[in-house]
C-alpha positions as CSV (number, residue, x, y, z in Angstrom):
1,M,-32.2,-3.4,92.9
2,S,-34.8,-2.9,90.2
3,L,-37.7,-4.0,92.2
4,I,-37.8,-0.6,93.8
5,Y,-38.3,2.4,91.5
6,E,-38.1,6.0,92.8
7,K,-38.3,9.4,91.3
8,Q,-39.0,13.1,92.7
9,I,-41.5,15.6,91.5
10,Q,-41.7,19.2,92.6
11,V,-45.3,20.4,93.0
12,T,-46.5,23.0,90.5
13,D,-49.6,25.0,89.9
14,E,-51.0,22.2,87.7
15,H,-51.0,19.6,90.7
16,I,-52.9,22.1,93.1
17,D,-56.7,22.0,93.7
18,R,-59.0,24.7,95.1
19,N,-57.9,23.9,98.6
20,N,-54.3,24.9,97.6
21,H,-52.8,21.3,98.1
22,V,-52.1,18.6,95.7
23,N,-55.2,17.4,94.2
24,N,-56.2,13.6,95.1
25,V,-56.8,12.8,91.5
26,Q,-53.2,13.9,90.9
27,Y,-51.9,11.2,93.1
28,V,-53.9,8.6,91.1
29,K,-52.3,9.9,88.0
30,W,-48.8,9.6,89.5
31,V,-49.6,6.1,90.6
32,E,-50.4,5.1,86.9
33,E,-47.4,7.0,85.7
34,I,-44.8,5.6,88.1
35,A,-46.0,2.0,87.5
36,G,-45.6,2.5,83.7
37,E,-42.2,4.0,84.2
38,H,-41.1,1.2,86.4
39,W,-42.3,-1.3,83.8
40,D,-40.5,0.4,80.9
41,F,-37.5,0.4,83.1
42,V,-37.4,-3.3,83.8
43,K,-39.3,-5.0,80.8
44,H,-36.3,-5.8,78.8
45,K,-35.3,-8.3,81.4
46,T,-38.6,-10.2,81.0
47,N,-39.9,-12.7,78.3
48,N,-42.8,-10.3,77.6
49,P,-41.4,-6.8,77.0
50,D,-44.1,-5.9,74.6
51,D,-47.1,-6.9,76.8
52,I,-49.0,-4.5,78.9
53,W,-50.3,-4.0,82.5
54,M,-54.0,-3.3,83.1
55,L,-55.2,-1.7,86.5
56,L,-57.9,-3.6,88.2
57,D,-58.2,-2.2,91.7
58,H,-56.8,0.8,93.4
59,H,-56.8,1.7,97.2
60,I,-55.2,4.9,98.3
61,Q,-54.9,6.5,101.7
62,Y,-54.2,10.2,102.1
63,K,-52.3,10.8,105.3
64,K,-51.0,14.5,105.0
65,Q,-51.6,17.4,102.5
66,V,-48.6,18.5,100.2
67,Y,-48.4,22.1,98.9
68,L,-47.0,24.2,96.0
69,G,-43.2,24.0,95.6
70,E,-42.8,21.0,97.9
71,I,-40.7,18.0,96.5
72,I,-42.5,14.7,96.6
73,S,-40.4,11.4,96.6
74,I,-42.2,8.6,95.0
75,K,-41.3,4.9,95.7
76,T,-43.0,1.9,93.9
77,Y,-42.3,-1.8,94.0
78,P,-44.3,-4.9,93.1
79,K,-45.3,-7.4,95.9
80,T,-45.8,-11.1,95.7
81,P,-48.3,-12.1,93.0
82,E,-51.7,-13.2,94.1
83,G,-52.8,-15.6,91.3
84,I,-53.2,-13.5,88.1
85,R,-53.2,-10.3,90.1
86,Q,-49.9,-8.4,90.7
87,P,-50.1,-6.1,93.7
88,R,-48.0,-2.9,93.6
89,K,-47.2,-0.5,96.3
90,V,-46.7,3.2,95.6
91,E,-45.7,5.4,98.5
92,F,-45.4,9.3,98.4
93,Y,-43.1,11.1,100.9
94,C,-42.6,14.8,101.7
95,N,-39.9,15.8,104.0
96,D,-39.2,12.1,104.8
97,Q,-42.9,11.8,106.0
98,L,-45.3,9.2,104.3
99,V,-48.1,11.4,103.0
100,V,-49.9,9.1,100.5
101,D,-50.0,5.3,100.6
102,S,-51.4,3.2,97.6
103,L,-52.0,-0.5,96.8
104,T,-53.1,-1.4,93.3
105,L,-53.9,-4.7,91.7
106,W,-52.8,-5.3,88.1
107,V,-53.2,-8.0,85.5
108,F,-50.7,-8.6,82.7
109,I,-52.3,-8.5,79.2
110,D,-51.0,-10.1,75.9
111,K,-50.9,-7.1,73.6
112,E,-51.9,-9.2,70.6
113,T,-54.6,-11.3,71.9
114,Q,-55.9,-8.9,74.8
115,R,-56.0,-12.0,77.2
116,I,-54.6,-12.2,80.7
117,I,-51.2,-13.8,80.9
118,R,-50.6,-15.7,84.1
119,L,-47.1,-15.0,85.4
120,E,-45.2,-17.5,87.5
121,N,-45.1,-16.7,91.2
122,D,-41.4,-16.2,91.2
123,W,-41.3,-14.0,88.1
124,L,-40.1,-11.1,90.2
125,N,-36.8,-12.9,90.8
126,I,-35.7,-12.0,87.2
127,L,-35.8,-8.4,88.0
């Protein structure tokens, strides 16, 4: 099912902060990266494969620290649209435990006009 997109990352030195755990800003970067990767994976199924997503709002909750060498499993999926906003969940797991939980709101932008495209409420059904 392409509504859910998953990947794994091994924590390296570049992800670690002064407290010897994954830097909080790194999770924000991963949220944006995996959302983009997911779109790249499914956009050919849509009527707007060249258009882009823009992040409007981001909520993130840190539940547990992750350290150098550990493997993080990242899972993302879109939720039901809310008007012009498209919510997206991104969940980070380490050792089968939810360590970071994120909910973001996105809008879809026409690449040429830079205007918001209103997607149908059922647009996710094509994926």
